[in-house]
N, C-alpha and C positions, 0 to 999 in steps of 0.2 A: 470362581466368576458370579459376577457385579450383571444385574437385570434389570436393564435398559428402558423405564416404567412411560419414557418421552412418549419412545418408540413404538408402542401398546398403542395411543392413543387413537393416535388416526385409525390404525388399521379396528379397532372401537368403529368411531365415527364410521372407518369404511359400511361394515357390514349391520349397524345401526341404520346406514344409509339406503342399504336395498332392499331391508329388511320393511323398510318403510313406504320402500317405493314398489313392489309386491302386493304391500297389503292392501292402497291407494289403487293400483290396478286389481284387484279382487273386486275392491271394493265401487271400481266404478262398470265393471264387467257383473254383477248385481243391480247394479240402479239401472245401466241398460236395458238388460232382462224382462227386468216388471212394469222398465215404461213401454214394452215393445209387446207386453203381452197384457197388458192395458193398453190396449192404441188399439182400432181396427183398420193400420196402415202394417200390425207386426202380419199381422192374420189373413187381414191381403195380400203378404208378397209370400208369406206359404203357401195360400190357394194358386198363384201364380208361378213358383218353383213347381206345384204340384199339379199343372197345367203343363206346364212347361215342357216335363219330364217326362208325360204321359203321352205330348206328341211328339215329343226324340224318338220312343220308342214304336215306332211301327213309323214314320218316315228315316228316320235316320240316320236326324240331319246334325248330329252330336258321334265329333271327330270318334273319340270317346267313349263307347257305350259296355250296358252291364254286358250284352252278348258281342261274341263275331260270330255272325255268318254262315258256315262248310260250304260251300254249294257246289267242290263233287260231292261230297257226301247225301244230296238236296236233292241233282239229276238224278246221280243212281237208284236216290228211291223213285222218283217217279217216274225210272226206264220201268219198269215194271209193275207199277201199280196207277191205276188211276184213280188221278187228283184232280176231282170237280168235273168229271165227264173229259178230260184229258189225260193223256201222257204225255213222252218224252220222249218221241222217236232217236235217239243219239243212238245205235250205234254202237261201230268203237270209237264213235267223234266226242264221246261224254264229257271227256274232261277236256278237250278241245273246246269245247262247248262252252263250258265254267268254265274257263280258265281267260276265256271273247269278251263273256256274257260282265264276267269285275268288271277285266280290262277298258270295258266302254262303253260300261256306267258308273266307273270311275272319269273317264276321260268325259264321257258328257253332262255330270256333272243328276245322276240319277238319282240318289239314296241309296239309293239298294238294293243290291244287284238280283233280286228276291222276284222283285216285279217285271224284270227285261226277260226272266226263266220269265215265270207265266205269260208275256204276253207272249212270247213267244209257244207257247207249250197253248193257251186259245188259238190264234193265230195256222198253228201249222202240225201240231201235237208232235214239234222238232223234226218236220220232212221234213230233208232238209230238197228234196224236188218239190214240191208242192207247185200246185200250181190253178188260178182259179177261173181263169178265164184273161184276169186287170190285176193278177199280183201275183207276185213270182215267190218261191224258196221260205227259209226258217221264218225270215218275220214278216213275209208275206207284203211283199215291198210292192208301189203300185206302178208299172210301163211308162204310167207317167211320170212319175220319177227320173224317165232316165233323159240320158245328158246334162241328170244334178247329181250331185253328192261323187262326181269320179265317173259314172260314167257314160255309158257310149250311147248317142244319139242312137240308132240305129234300133231299132226294141227287139228285133231280132236274138241278135248280139248281146244289148240287152237283160234280155231276160235271160242266157246261156251265160252273165258271167255273176245277176245274182241265186242262179244256180249253184255251176259248179263254184261259185269262190263264197264258201259258208263264211269264212270273218267278216267277208266284205258287204255280206247282210242282214247279219249283226250288228256292225257297224252304223250302219247309213239306218240300222232302224232303230239304235240308240241316239243318235242324234234327229230324227225325227217323232221321240218320243218327246226330248228335249224341248224338242222346237215346239210341241201343243203346249206344251207345261207355259212356256213363256208366253204363247196368247193367249192362255184360259184360263189361266189360276188364278185370279179376279171370280170367277165362274160363271158361265151360262147356264140357258134351261135348255134340256133335251126332252121335244118332246115324245118322238121316237113312235114307232110305228105303232105303237097302242093308245101314244094321249098319254104319258104319268107324265110326262112335267117336270123332270126333276133335276133341280141347280145342284151340276158336279160342278167341285171348285178346285183346286192345287193336282192333284199328279190325279183323284179319280175322274178332274177337269182332262188333263195330257194324258187319258185312255180311253174317254172320248173321241177323244179329238182327234186319236189314231186311231179308230173304227169307223167313224164321219160321224157327224151330227141330224142327217137326215135319216127317214127310212129306202131298205135300201128291198127292190129285188127279183125274184127268179128271173129266169127264163121266160116262165108262160106269166110274167108281169103280177105274178101274188109278195105281195106284203111278207120281207122276211123279219116272223114278230122275231125269235130269239134271238134276233141281233140287241133286243132292248134289251138284252142280262146281262149284257155283254161285259160288262164294266165290275158287278156285284161277281162274275162267273172270278172275272181274273185277279180280284183285292179278295176274294169270298180261301182260293186259293193262296192265294200270297199267305194271308194267317196262317192259315192249314199247314204250309210246308210247313213257316216256322215256329208255331205251335211246336211240330213234331221235331224239329230234325235240327234245331238252336238249342245246338247245349253245353258248345263252348264256355267255358264265362273268364275275361276281359278283369279289369280296373278301371273299379264304380267311372261314371264320365263327374264330369265338378260339380254339375246342376243339385245330384245324386247325393253329394257331403255340403252342398250350399244349401241342400236343405234338412239337413240330420242337424247344422250348426242353427236352424233359426227354428224351427221347428223347436230347439231347447233353449234358445232361446225364450222363444214366446210358453213355452210349455213349463219351466222354469219355477218356481215358488222356495222360498229362502224360507226355513221351521223357523 
């Protein structure tokens, strides 16, 4: 058998070329890592990613997060346990409520269905026929909205629809909450009944707008000071519910991986 020496030369050149390209890529990577490590830009980028990851973990604005909310399990827990002075009296409709809350949160652009659940608990304890004199049902839809959102303009007919059609009540509540977010997300100061002067922004401002920016009064003309803590109770309940009952891990989001990659580049020190 005759060995073809000339045929081996191109293969050898090819192998040497591949090795050189890989070597240059490694040198370039380590050089870039050192430059990032020694610059405020690199540090700032990691801090920015940290901040963004924390924000997304609270508001749920990233579609692929580290946890996935099991709303059915959460709502069943609230049925029998008081969470920040509220329970969810969902009876035999717990699963339906969970499904509708998830569906209309997504449709309305509410980043986390637990926000809507907590709001519903705050407004009515999930009591379908709750009536305050001016607001009706699960989400306590004000009768001033009759004639809008597909509701009858006749107040008595409207009231009965808001009580009997619990799905529609949740849908309207989700729509109104998102409208309040769009109106007040940049911030507004709430004076309240106790002169608190709190500047609410983002979804806290939406919750404040949903409940109202003024100071309500009871039938005796006394200020309802309890409403001043409305936002704090709703958001605290969200934190507790998610802290206790969100357990299902899913694929980590792209921001998490981006932070890991940049952190490695910033911190790496070649020997």
